[in-house]
N, C-alpha and C positions, 0 to 999 in steps of 0.2 A: 661555544668555549672549546679551545683544543685541548685534548687530553694529553697529559704528559706520559710518554712510555713507561711502563713499569721496569724497576731495577731489582736486581738480585740482592739477596741477603748478604752475600760475600761482599758486595760493592758497598752496602750500608755500613759493615764492620770495619772497613779499611779507612785509613787516615790519610791526609795529604802527605804525611811523612812516608808512610809504606808506598805510597805512589812514587815519591821521588826516588826512593831507593830502587825500586823495580825498574824505573826509567834508567837509572844509571848503569844496572846490570845488562841492559839490552845492547845489541850491536848499534852501530851508527845508523844504519838506514832505518832501523825500526825506531829509533829515537827521533829521526826526522818525520816519521809518518805518524806515530801515534798522537802526537799533540793535536793533530788535525781531526783525528778520529774523536778524540775526547771533546774537542770543540764542536763537532757536529752532533752530539747527543748520545754518546755511548756506543752501543753495538750496532745501530741501525744501519751503518755504513756497509757492514757485511752482507746485508740482505735486501737493501733498498732497491737494487738495480733490477732484480727479478720481479719484486712486487710491484714496481713502478710500471714495468712493462706489461704484467698482467692486468694492472689498472687501466692502463691506456687501452689495451685490447677490449677490456670490458666496457670501457666508455664508448669506444667505437661500435661495439654491438649494441649498446643502448642508443646510440644516436641513429643507427641504421633501423632498429626496432621502432624508434619514435617516427623516423621519416616513413616507414611502413605503415604505422598507425594512422598517421596523418593522411596518407594517401587513400587508405581504406575508408576512413571517416568522410573524406571529400567525395570519394565516388559514391558512398552510400548516400550522402545528402543529395548529390546530383540526380542519382537514380530515382530517389524518393520523389523529386519533382515530376519525373516522367511517369512514375506509377500514378501519382495524384492526378496527372493529366489524363491518363487513360482511364482512371476510375470515374472521373468527373463526366467523362463522355461516352464510354463504352460499358455496356452491361452484358455483353456476350459471354458465352462460357469461356472463351480464350481469354478474354479480359479478367475474369473472375480468377481463373487459374493461375494467370501471371501475378495478380495481387497476393494470392495465397502463396505462391513460390517466393515472393519478395519477403513476406512476412517470416517464412521459414529461414530465408537467408539472413534476415536481420537477428533471428535468435542465435545462429550460428556466429554472426559477427559479435553479439554480445559476449558469447563464451570465450572466443579468442581474445577479444579486448580485455576481458576481465583477467585472464591468464597473463597477459601483457603488463597490466597495471600492478598486478600482484608480483611479478617478477621485478618490476622497478622499485616497488615499495619494499621488497625484502632485501635489498642490497644498497648500502650507502657507499657509493663509490668515492665520495670525497672524504672519507674518514682517513685521519693521518696515520693510523695504526692498522689500516687494511692489509690483511695477509694476503699472500699470493694465491693460496688455496680458495680463499673467499672470493677473490677477484676472479679466478678461474671458473668457480661455479656460477657466479653472476654472469660471466660471458657466455657460459653454455645456455643457461636459462634464458637469456636475452636473445641469442641467436635462434633458439627453438621458438620463441615467441615471435621473432620476426618472421621466420619461415612459415609459421602458422597464419600470420596476417597476410604474407604475400599469397599463400594458396587460396586463402578465401577471397582476396582481392581479385585473383584470377577467375575464381567461380562468379563473383559479382560482374566482372567485365563480360564474360560469356554470356551471363543472363541478360546484361544490358543490350547486347549485340542481338539476342533472340527477339528483343522487344521492338525491333525495327518496323515490322508491319502494322503492328498495333499502335504504336507511338505515331507513325505516319498518318494513319487514318484519324487518330485522336487530333492531332495538330491540324490537319486539313478542316475538321469540324470546327475546331476552336478558330481557325483563321476565317471561316465563314460567319462566325457569330457576330462579331461587332457590325459588318456590313449589313447583315441580315436584320438585326434590330434597327440600325439607322434607316433602312429602307422601309421597314415598318412604320417608323415615326414620321418619316417624310410622307408616306401614303396616306396616313391618318390626316396629317396637316393638309395635304392637297385635296382630300375628300371634304374636309371641313370648309376649305375656302370655296370650293365649287358649290357646296350646299348654301353658303352665305350669298354667293352670286345668284343663285336661282331664286332665293327668298327675296333678294333686293329687286328682282324683275317682277315680283308680284305672283309668282308661282308658289304653290305649297309643294312641299316635299316631307310630308310627315313620316311617311314609311322609311324613307331614305334616312331621315334624321333619328329614327327609331333604331335602325340598322347600326348607323354611326354610334349612337349612345351604347349600344350593347357591346361595343369593342372597348370601351372605356376601362373595365376591369381588367382586360387583356393587357392594355398599356401599362397599368400598374405593375403588373406581374413582370412585364418585359423591364420596367425600370428597377424593380426589385433586384434582377440580375440573375445569372446563371447559377451563381453561388447558392442561392436559395431553392431554385427551381430545377437545376440541372441543365446541363449544356444541350443535351437532345430534346429535351422538353421546350426549352427556350427557343432553339433553332425552329422546331415545329410550330410554336406559337407565333414566332416573327413571320414566318412564311405565310401562315394562315392569316394573320392580321393584314399583312400587306396585300394579300390576295383579295380579301373581303373589302378592305378599304379602297382599293383600286377599282372594285366592281361599283361601289357606292359613288366614286368619283366620275366614273365614265357615265352611269345612269343619270347622275346630277347634271353633267354637261350636256347630255342628250335630251333632258327634259323639255326644254322649248321646243326643239323639233318634234319630239313625241306628241306634245300638246297639239301642234299644227297638224300632225299626221292623223291624229284622232279626230280632229275637226273636219278635215278632208274625208275620211272615212265615213263619218256620220252623214255627211251630205251626199256621198256617193251611193251609200247603202239605201238611204232613204229615196233617192231618185230611182234605183233598181227596184226597191219593192213596189214603187208606184207603176213602174213599167211592167212588172210581172203581173200586178192586178189587172192591168189592161189586156195583157196576153192571155191570162187564165180565162177572161171572158170570152176569148175567141176559141177556146178549146170546144165548147158545145157545138158550134156549127160544124166543126171537123168530126166530131163524134156522129153527128146527124149523118154526114156524107158517108161515113164508114159503115154505119148500120144499114144505110139505104143500098149500097153498093156491093158490100162484102159479106161473107159468111160470119156468124157470130164469134167464131174462134178467132177471127182476125181484129176483133176490138174489145172483146169482153174485160180483158185486163185493164182496159183504159177508161171504162165507164165512170170511174170514181175519181178521175183526175181532177175535174172542175172543183168539186167539194174539198178534196184534199189540198189543192193548190190555194184555195181561198183561206183554209184554216192555217196553213203553213205561213202564208203572207201576214195573216193576222197576228201569229206569234212572233213573226220577225219584227212587225212594227211595235209590239209590246216591248220586246227587248231593245228595240231601238231607243224608246222612251226612257227605259231604265239606263241605257248607256249615256244619254244625254244628261240624265240626272247625276250620274257618277262623274262625268266629265265637268259639270258645273261645280261639283263639290271637290274637283281635282283629285279624285280616287282613280289614278290613272291605271293601275293594274286591273280594277274592276271594270273600268270603261272598255280596256283593250279585250278583256275576256268576254263581255257582252258582245261586242262588236264582232268577235270570232263566231260567237253562236249564231249571230244574225246572218253571217255570210254562209254558214253551214245550211241554215234554213232556206235561204233562198237559191242556193246551189241546188238543194233537193227539189225545190219547186220549179226551178228552170229546166232541170232535167224532165220532171214529168210533164210539164207544158210542151217542151219540145218533141217529146216523144210521140204525141198524138199526131203533130205535123209531120214528123219524119215517117211515121207508120202510113199515113195516107200517100206520102210522096213515094215510098218504096212499093206499096202495093199497086199504085198507078202505074209504075214503071213495069213491073213483072206481069201485070194484067195486059199491058199493051205488048210487051215482047219478052216472054219467058225464056226465049232462046239465048238471050244475052247472058242471063244469070246461069244457065246450064253451061254454056260454053266456057264461061269464067271459071266454073267449078271443074270443068273436065280439064281445062289446061293446068290447073293446080294439081290435079292428079297426074297427068301425064308428065309434069315437070319432076315431081317426086320419083315417078317410076324410072325416069331417065337417069337421075342421080343414083338411084338404087342399083342400076344395072352398070354403072361406069367402072370399068376395070374387072367386071366378073361375068362369068357365063351363065349363072343363076342367081337369082336375088337371094339376100338373107332373109329367111322366114320371119325374122323379127321386124323386118320392113316390108316385105310382100304382103303378110296377112292383113295389117291394117289398110294397106292401100287397096287389096282386093275388096275388103269389107266396104271401103268408101266407094268403090265403084258400084257395088250393089246397093248401097244405101241411096246413091244419087238416083239410080234407075227408079228406085221405089218412089222417091219424091217426085220424079218426073210423071210417074203413073198417077199420083194424086190429082193432077191437073186435067185429067181426062173427064172428070164428073161434071155435073151441071152446075154445082156451086163450088168451085175449087177452093181449097183452104191454102190461099196464096202466102199467108203468114206462116203456116207450117212448113211450106215448101221453102220459104226464104230462111227459116231457122235450120232446116235440114242441110241446105246447101252451104250455109255459113258454118255448120258443123263439119261437114266433109272437108271444107278448106282448112279448117283449123287442124284436123287430124293430118292432112297432107304436110301442112307446115311444121307440125310436130315431128313427123318422120324425116323431113328435110333437116331439120335441126339436129336430130339424134344421129343421122349419117355424118353430117359435117363435124359434130363433136367427137365421134368415134374415130374418124380420119384423122383429125387434128391431133388426138391423143396418140394416134399410131406413128405419126411422123416425130 
């Protein structure tokens, strides 16, 4: 309802007759103007121009403040999405600080928004009897509110710009999320299909099935989504599930080949064990010849080889039977582990059996012509000495000392051959040690010169 402007007491006491008499007493121009004034509602015509101008300026200030409020509210809503994105992905100190700073800005925004709303509510710019002074006050308060809103909007914009690196990192992780989850699902499906195919061929894969079943709870969590479990945790879970499911798929697809490989190894190792049993029986004649022709020091460390070889082969055959049982039960990991044990046992036996024959061969050679071993060792020393002197007038003591000691050691070894029953095995081990010393000096020199270049 529009209120009627109040009238003075003097106006209420006057009658139409008084008004007519007063009209006749005025000049002609005034008589022409006054009727229009009365028709417009009394004295408002005298002050309406100024009040309307103030009202218009106040209304313009109100519109500007409303626009600033809308811009600030929109910017805050948009930035809140960015903050929520960062918070969902990043738990670093920088991210937590950004969230706290945004909350502080939110409180500042609430304060200036309340002042703006209070300024709007305090002034009814649509009132018919709005005075110029009231319009002026409204304009000032609304301009102040708009300026505050604009300043806080600037702070919000600068804060938003500072979030660039954090937001980029968060968005990158979010962009990875959906593909990672999909890869995990596809990997699980592929593993399940591979497992079905293997079972259809008649092979068991109980261990693989158990591993795949253990991933079911992880798939449930992936389906529940990052909203419940967090983006970082969901990404890690998706990558782990994909990796483990892929491993199951690869092993399932390789299972037929693995079964064939285990069958071949069983046959091969069984044949090798039988051959080693035959060879171990030939060690005793070799030892007899060593005892007859050479000093005890040349063969004492080999006298237990026949018994040890027979025991090791017996252990290998026992493990072979266990591996066969595991293969028949399709316990593939157990079968593979047992076969590895068998191979290690047979390798040990092979080395021990071969050692006896090699010992006799080397002792025969040095007994027949020790000079060949001596010259071979001297050549190694001289070669190291030449390298040590290359580019020098005197050798480095670090190189010369071990080479000089090697020369003396070789001479002592040669001296042991002069007795009635030479220890040829000691002689061979000494010459081998001298050559190893010379090789170490050569390697040291080359390493030092390489580093110097």
